[in-house]
N, CA and C atoms as a LAMMPS dump frame, in Angstrom:
ITEM: TIMESTEP
0
ITEM: NUMBER OF ATOMS
387
ITEM: BOX BOUNDS ff ff ff
-5.0000000000000000e+02 5.0000000000000000e+02
-5.0000000000000000e+02 5.0000000000000000e+02
-5.0000000000000000e+02 5.0000000000000000e+02
ITEM: ATOMS id mol type element x y z
1 1 1 N -15.745 -17.879 18.908
2 1 2 C -14.858 -18.383 17.874
3 1 3 C -14.915 -17.457 16.654
4 2 1 N -13.748 -17.073 16.16
5 2 2 C -13.716 -16.18 15.006
6 2 3 C -13.687 -16.988 13.718
7 3 1 N -14.332 -16.444 12.72
8 3 2 C -14.348 -17.092 11.418
9 3 3 C -13.111 -16.672 10.63
10 4 1 N -12.845 -17.375 9.544
11 4 2 C -11.71 -17.024 8.683
12 4 3 C -11.879 -15.616 8.126
13 5 1 N -13.11 -15.242 7.789
14 5 2 C -13.38 -13.904 7.256
15 5 3 C -13.085 -12.838 8.308
16 6 1 N -13.499 -13.084 9.551
17 6 2 C -13.226 -12.131 10.624
18 6 3 C -11.729 -12.018 10.879
19 7 1 N -11.025 -13.143 10.82
20 7 2 C -9.578 -13.137 11.034
21 7 3 C -8.874 -12.374 9.91
22 8 1 N -9.302 -12.597 8.664
23 8 2 C -8.735 -11.862 7.531
24 8 3 C -8.942 -10.363 7.708
25 9 1 N -10.158 -9.982 8.127
26 9 2 C -10.481 -8.57 8.321
27 9 3 C -9.619 -7.97 9.43
28 10 1 N -9.429 -8.711 10.519
29 10 2 C -8.589 -8.244 11.615
30 10 3 C -7.145 -8.074 11.148
31 11 1 N -6.638 -9.02 10.363
32 11 2 C -5.276 -8.926 9.822
33 11 3 C -5.146 -7.722 8.9
34 12 1 N -6.126 -7.523 8.031
35 12 2 C -6.106 -6.378 7.123
36 12 3 C -6.07 -5.078 7.909
37 13 1 N -6.902 -4.976 8.93
38 13 2 C -6.966 -3.757 9.728
39 13 3 C -5.647 -3.509 10.452
40 14 1 N -5.005 -4.56 10.949
41 14 2 C -3.712 -4.419 11.626
42 14 3 C -2.634 -3.951 10.651
43 15 1 N -2.635 -4.507 9.442
44 15 2 C -1.678 -4.088 8.408
45 15 3 C -1.921 -2.625 8.047
46 16 1 N -3.189 -2.267 7.825
47 16 2 C -3.524 -0.885 7.467
48 16 3 C -3.089 0.077 8.57
49 17 1 N -3.356 -0.277 9.813
50 17 2 C -2.978 0.581 10.941
51 17 3 C -1.462 0.768 10.992
52 18 1 N -0.715 -0.297 10.772
53 18 2 C 0.751 -0.21 10.813
54 18 3 C 1.28 0.658 9.674
55 19 1 N 0.694 0.534 8.493
56 19 2 C 1.108 1.356 7.351
57 19 3 C 0.831 2.835 7.638
58 20 1 N -0.319 3.137 8.246
59 20 2 C -0.63 4.523 8.614
60 20 3 C 0.432 5.046 9.577
61 21 1 N 0.826 4.221 10.553
62 21 2 C 1.873 4.62 11.496
63 21 3 C 3.195 4.884 10.774
64 22 1 N 3.545 4.02 9.824
65 22 2 C 4.793 4.202 9.072
66 22 3 C 4.762 5.465 8.219
67 23 1 N 3.576 5.938 7.868
68 23 2 C 3.444 7.169 7.079
69 23 3 C 3.485 8.413 7.964
70 24 1 N 3.767 8.219 9.26
71 24 2 C 3.701 9.323 10.234
72 24 3 C 2.309 9.93 10.279
73 25 1 N 1.32 9.073 10.093
74 25 2 C -0.104 9.417 10.167
75 25 3 C -0.561 10.434 9.12
76 26 1 N 0.136 10.535 7.988
77 26 2 C -0.365 11.4 6.915
78 26 3 C -1.412 10.667 6.081
79 27 1 N -1.438 9.34 6.185
80 27 2 C -2.472 8.574 5.499
81 27 3 C -3.623 8.329 6.456
82 28 1 N -4.819 8.241 5.898
83 28 2 C -5.986 7.902 6.697
84 28 3 C -6.651 6.673 6.093
85 29 1 N -7.384 5.963 6.917
86 29 2 C -8.016 4.712 6.505
87 29 3 C -9.425 4.976 6.034
88 30 1 N -9.765 4.377 4.908
89 30 2 C -11.13 4.453 4.402
90 30 3 C -11.493 3.073 3.869
91 31 1 N -12.542 2.482 4.429
92 31 2 C -13.006 1.202 3.901
93 31 3 C -13.824 1.495 2.659
94 32 1 N -13.485 0.85 1.574
95 32 2 C -14.218 1.057 0.318
96 32 3 C -15.365 0.09 0.207
97 33 1 N -15.024 -1.182 0.213
98 33 2 C -16.04 -2.222 0.132
99 33 3 C -15.477 -3.461 0.797
100 34 1 N -16.271 -4.449 0.894
101 34 2 C -15.87 -5.669 1.585
102 34 3 C -14.533 -6.193 1.078
103 35 1 N -13.603 -6.393 1.998
104 35 2 C -12.318 -6.962 1.641
105 35 3 C -11.272 -5.974 1.17
106 36 1 N -11.587 -4.677 1.161
107 36 2 C -10.627 -3.671 0.684
108 36 3 C -10.553 -2.516 1.681
109 37 1 N -9.333 -2.153 2.059
110 37 2 C -9.108 -0.964 2.886
111 37 3 C -8.191 -0.044 2.081
112 38 1 N -8.64 1.174 1.864
113 38 2 C -7.869 2.154 1.101
114 38 3 C -7.222 3.131 2.081
115 39 1 N -5.933 3.359 1.892
116 39 2 C -5.215 4.345 2.696
117 39 3 C -4.992 5.567 1.818
118 40 1 N -5.568 6.674 2.242
119 40 2 C -5.618 7.87 1.416
120 40 3 C -4.738 8.989 1.968
121 41 1 N -4.265 9.803 1.044
122 41 2 C -3.62 11.063 1.388
123 41 3 C -4.629 12.151 1.069
124 42 1 N -5.118 12.824 2.08
125 42 2 C -6.168 13.829 1.952
126 42 3 C -7.401 13.192 1.317
127 43 1 N -8.076 13.894 0.402
128 43 2 C -9.268 13.344 -0.245
129 43 3 C -9.332 13.829 -1.678
130 44 1 N -10.329 13.355 -2.395
131 44 2 C -10.498 13.769 -3.777
132 44 3 C -9.742 12.877 -4.735
133 45 1 N -9.602 13.338 -5.983
134 45 2 C -8.907 12.525 -6.986
135 45 3 C -7.423 12.378 -6.633
136 46 1 N -6.85 11.289 -7.058
137 46 2 C -5.43 11.009 -6.811
138 46 3 C -5.092 11.068 -5.311
139 47 1 N -5.839 10.319 -4.528
140 47 2 C -5.576 10.315 -3.089
141 47 3 C -5.288 8.912 -2.539
142 48 1 N -5.559 7.852 -3.314
143 48 2 C -5.323 6.491 -2.836
144 48 3 C -3.846 6.125 -2.946
145 49 1 N -3.161 6.096 -1.812
146 49 2 C -1.725 5.819 -1.811
147 49 3 C -1.434 4.331 -1.665
148 50 1 N -2.223 3.626 -0.842
149 50 2 C -2.008 2.207 -0.571
150 50 3 C -3.369 1.533 -0.508
151 51 1 N -3.453 0.307 -1.026
152 51 2 C -4.686 -0.475 -0.948
153 51 3 C -4.361 -1.81 -0.294
154 52 1 N -5.097 -2.122 0.788
155 52 2 C -4.903 -3.372 1.515
156 52 3 C -6.077 -4.291 1.19
157 53 1 N -5.759 -5.447 0.641
158 53 2 C -6.766 -6.463 0.338
159 53 3 C -6.462 -7.705 1.164
160 54 1 N -7.356 -8.658 1.11
161 54 2 C -7.193 -9.876 1.894
162 54 3 C -5.889 -10.59 1.574
163 55 1 N -5.535 -10.674 0.306
164 55 2 C -4.38 -11.484 -0.088
165 55 3 C -3.167 -10.676 -0.547
166 56 1 N -3.288 -9.343 -0.591
167 56 2 C -2.153 -8.553 -1.066
168 56 3 C -2.297 -7.092 -0.625
169 57 1 N -1.172 -6.384 -0.723
170 57 2 C -1.141 -4.943 -0.449
171 57 3 C -0.525 -4.281 -1.667
172 58 1 N -1.163 -3.212 -2.141
173 58 2 C -0.656 -2.502 -3.309
174 58 3 C -0.095 -1.142 -2.887
175 59 1 N 1.156 -0.918 -3.282
176 59 2 C 1.841 0.348 -3.038
177 59 3 C 2.113 1.014 -4.379
178 60 1 N 2.485 2.284 -4.347
179 60 2 C 2.922 3.004 -5.543
180 60 3 C 4.434 3.179 -5.431
181 61 1 N 5.166 2.541 -6.335
182 61 2 C 6.627 2.585 -6.285
183 61 3 C 7.162 3.046 -7.635
184 62 1 N 7.863 4.174 -7.631
185 62 2 C 8.497 4.7 -8.839
186 62 3 C 9.94 4.245 -8.951
187 63 1 N 10.614 4.156 -7.849
188 63 2 C 12.04 3.879 -7.813
189 63 3 C 12.343 2.414 -8.153
190 64 1 N 13.116 2.224 -9.2
191 64 2 C 13.519 0.85 -9.539
192 64 3 C 14.455 0.296 -8.47
193 65 1 N 15.238 1.165 -7.827
194 65 2 C 16.119 0.713 -6.744
195 65 3 C 15.304 0.168 -5.568
196 66 1 N 14.235 0.847 -5.229
197 66 2 C 13.384 0.398 -4.134
198 66 3 C 12.666 -0.9 -4.5
199 67 1 N 12.219 -0.993 -5.74
200 67 2 C 11.588 -2.225 -6.234
201 67 3 C 12.575 -3.392 -6.125
202 68 1 N 13.8 -3.154 -6.561
203 68 2 C 14.836 -4.2 -6.501
204 68 3 C 15.208 -4.549 -5.06
205 69 1 N 15.215 -3.551 -4.191
206 69 2 C 15.504 -3.802 -2.778
207 69 3 C 14.442 -4.738 -2.179
208 70 1 N 13.182 -4.52 -2.521
209 70 2 C 12.103 -5.398 -2.042
210 70 3 C 12.273 -6.812 -2.591
211 71 1 N 12.702 -6.913 -3.847
212 71 2 C 12.95 -8.241 -4.433
213 71 3 C 14.097 -8.951 -3.719
214 72 1 N 15.152 -8.214 -3.378
215 72 2 C 16.293 -8.799 -2.665
216 72 3 C 15.881 -9.336 -1.295
217 73 1 N 14.875 -8.705 -0.709
218 73 2 C 14.36 -9.161 0.594
219 73 3 C 13.357 -10.309 0.42
220 74 1 N 13.217 -10.779 -0.82
221 74 2 C 12.366 -11.928 -1.175
222 74 3 C 10.867 -11.678 -1.001
223 75 1 N 10.435 -10.465 -1.278
224 75 2 C 9.01 -10.173 -1.211
225 75 3 C 8.29 -10.396 -2.536
226 76 1 N 9.008 -10.55 -3.613
227 76 2 C 8.425 -10.804 -4.92
228 76 3 C 7.337 -9.79 -5.3
229 77 1 N 7.671 -8.505 -5.301
230 77 2 C 6.681 -7.497 -5.702
231 77 3 C 6.317 -7.678 -7.17
232 78 1 N 5.039 -7.52 -7.471
233 78 2 C 4.568 -7.708 -8.845
234 78 3 C 3.834 -6.46 -9.326
235 79 1 N 4.261 -5.916 -10.459
236 79 2 C 3.527 -4.773 -11.018
237 79 3 C 2.076 -5.153 -11.321
238 80 1 N 1.205 -4.188 -11.176
239 80 2 C -0.223 -4.38 -11.464
240 80 3 C -0.403 -4.798 -12.92
241 81 1 N -1.445 -5.519 -13.176
242 81 2 C -1.782 -5.962 -14.529
243 81 3 C -1.893 -4.743 -15.445
244 82 1 N -1.077 -4.708 -16.485
245 82 2 C -1.033 -3.533 -17.368
246 82 3 C -2.235 -3.415 -18.295
247 83 1 N -3.12 -4.401 -18.289
248 83 2 C -4.32 -4.285 -19.111
249 83 3 C -5.332 -3.341 -18.466
250 84 1 N -5.182 -3.115 -17.161
251 84 2 C -6.014 -2.151 -16.454
252 84 3 C -5.333 -0.793 -16.629
253 85 1 N -5.746 -0.026 -17.607
254 85 2 C -4.994 1.155 -18.035
255 85 3 C -5.334 2.394 -17.202
256 86 1 N -4.301 2.941 -16.558
257 86 2 C -4.368 4.263 -15.94
258 86 3 C -3.039 4.941 -16.239
259 87 1 N -2.951 6.217 -15.946
260 87 2 C -1.741 6.955 -16.301
261 87 3 C -0.51 6.527 -15.509
262 88 1 N -0.696 5.921 -14.364
263 88 2 C 0.471 5.531 -13.569
264 88 3 C 0.43 4.059 -13.183
265 89 1 N -0.165 3.23 -14.022
266 89 2 C -0.319 1.802 -13.751
267 89 3 C 1.019 1.105 -13.516
268 90 1 N 2.056 1.529 -14.224
269 90 2 C 3.349 0.849 -14.094
270 90 3 C 3.965 1.024 -12.708
271 91 1 N 3.436 1.934 -11.912
272 91 2 C 3.97 2.171 -10.573
273 91 3 C 3.158 1.474 -9.473
274 92 1 N 2.049 0.842 -9.849
275 92 2 C 1.245 0.102 -8.874
276 92 3 C 1.859 -1.278 -8.711
277 93 1 N 2.298 -1.561 -7.484
278 93 2 C 3.033 -2.79 -7.22
279 93 3 C 2.348 -3.566 -6.098
280 94 1 N 2.038 -4.839 -6.379
281 94 2 C 1.372 -5.701 -5.407
282 94 3 C 2.373 -6.559 -4.645
283 95 1 N 2.157 -6.672 -3.357
284 95 2 C 2.907 -7.567 -2.497
285 95 3 C 1.934 -8.651 -2.039
286 96 1 N 2.022 -9.803 -2.691
287 96 2 C 1.121 -10.927 -2.393
288 96 3 C 1.446 -11.515 -1.028
289 97 1 N 0.414 -11.82 -0.255
290 97 2 C 0.585 -12.518 1.01
291 97 3 C 1.352 -11.747 2.074
292 98 1 N 1.414 -10.432 1.959
293 98 2 C 2.145 -9.616 2.928
294 98 3 C 1.453 -9.696 4.294
295 99 1 N 2.235 -9.95 5.33
296 99 2 C 1.696 -10.069 6.684
297 99 3 C 2.267 -8.972 7.564
298 100 1 N 1.592 -8.718 8.662
299 100 2 C 2.04 -7.706 9.606
300 100 3 C 3.445 -8.021 10.094
301 101 1 N 3.721 -9.267 10.378
302 101 2 C 5.056 -9.618 10.874
303 101 3 C 6.138 -9.367 9.822
304 102 1 N 5.788 -9.456 8.525
305 102 2 C 6.747 -9.117 7.464
306 102 3 C 7.093 -7.633 7.519
307 103 1 N 6.063 -6.818 7.676
308 103 2 C 6.26 -5.367 7.744
309 103 3 C 7.115 -5.014 8.957
310 104 1 N 6.812 -5.627 10.083
311 104 2 C 7.559 -5.327 11.303
312 104 3 C 9.001 -5.822 11.234
313 105 1 N 9.221 -6.98 10.611
314 105 2 C 10.578 -7.526 10.493
315 105 3 C 11.442 -6.719 9.524
316 106 1 N 10.813 -6.018 8.593
317 106 2 C 11.525 -5.229 7.578
318 106 3 C 11.029 -3.772 7.619
319 107 1 N 10.889 -3.255 8.817
320 107 2 C 10.306 -1.93 8.991
321 107 3 C 10.991 -0.821 8.194
322 108 1 N 12.335 -0.733 8.176
323 108 2 C 12.952 0.346 7.382
324 108 3 C 12.578 0.266 5.892
325 109 1 N 12.531 -0.928 5.342
326 109 2 C 12.149 -1.097 3.941
327 109 3 C 10.722 -0.622 3.716
328 110 1 N 9.799 -1.05 4.58
329 110 2 C 8.402 -0.675 4.369
330 110 3 C 8.131 0.788 4.689
331 111 1 N 8.893 1.364 5.584
332 111 2 C 8.762 2.805 5.817
333 111 3 C 9.153 3.555 4.546
334 112 1 N 10.211 3.1 3.904
335 112 2 C 10.648 3.712 2.648
336 112 3 C 9.594 3.517 1.547
337 113 1 N 9.016 2.327 1.469
338 113 2 C 7.981 2.05 0.466
339 113 3 C 6.741 2.913 0.714
340 114 1 N 6.321 3.01 1.972
341 114 2 C 5.157 3.833 2.316
342 114 3 C 5.429 5.294 1.976
343 115 1 N 6.615 5.788 2.336
344 115 2 C 6.962 7.183 2.023
345 115 3 C 7.006 7.424 0.521
346 116 1 N 7.473 6.441 -0.243
347 116 2 C 7.48 6.548 -1.705
348 116 3 C 6.046 6.655 -2.236
349 117 1 N 5.15 5.836 -1.69
350 117 2 C 3.744 5.872 -2.111
351 117 3 C 3.113 7.227 -1.813
352 118 1 N 3.389 7.757 -0.624
353 118 2 C 2.853 9.069 -0.239
354 118 3 C 3.428 10.156 -1.146
355 119 1 N 4.735 10.146 -1.356
356 119 2 C 5.367 11.157 -2.226
357 119 3 C 4.821 11.094 -3.639
358 120 1 N 4.638 9.87 -4.136
359 120 2 C 4.123 9.7 -5.496
360 120 3 C 2.727 10.307 -5.608
361 121 1 N 1.853 9.985 -4.665
362 121 2 C 0.475 10.474 -4.739
363 121 3 C 0.43 11.988 -4.538
364 122 1 N 1.321 12.524 -3.693
365 122 2 C 1.377 13.977 -3.496
366 122 3 C 1.767 14.679 -4.798
367 123 1 N 2.634 14.043 -5.579
368 123 2 C 3.055 14.618 -6.85
369 123 3 C 1.957 14.637 -7.901
370 124 1 N 0.948 13.785 -7.735
371 124 2 C -0.166 13.745 -8.677
372 124 3 C -1.273 14.729 -8.335
373 125 1 N -1.273 15.194 -7.105
374 125 2 C -2.354 16.048 -6.632
375 125 3 C -2.344 17.387 -7.364
376 126 1 N -3.531 17.926 -7.637
377 126 2 C -3.58 19.259 -8.249
378 126 3 C -2.909 20.277 -7.329
379 127 1 N -2.158 21.179 -7.92
380 127 2 C -1.461 22.206 -7.145
381 127 3 C -2.466 23.256 -6.675
382 128 1 N -2.322 23.627 -5.382
383 128 2 C -3.207 24.655 -4.82
384 128 3 C -2.561 26.018 -5.038
385 129 1 N -3.386 26.991 -5.368
386 129 2 C -2.869 28.355 -5.588
387 129 3 C -2.667 29.074 -4.303
């Protein structure tokens, strides 16, 4: 018999795996601490593109059109709390209660959101000479 914690962890891992697939495998999975899975682009500073938690998934969204498109699909995306100050806090957007079946039912939307997150984080990366 699985516990609620084990089920939550399995759901998180399935969501993370699907997001990696939608990124065409440019993101990799890194468990940070209990209850959090970080999807990274490469490594080092400015590499966390998506964060999967038990109750929400955080993406980086710059496009107001994409944000509005998610709202039209009734996902109720919420910007990260602005009291937690970072240089790009206004682009951190939480999707509360996001489930794997939501991602699969709206795959084109989430592929676009994942690609936006990857593009955003790539733009923050230090340029290589």
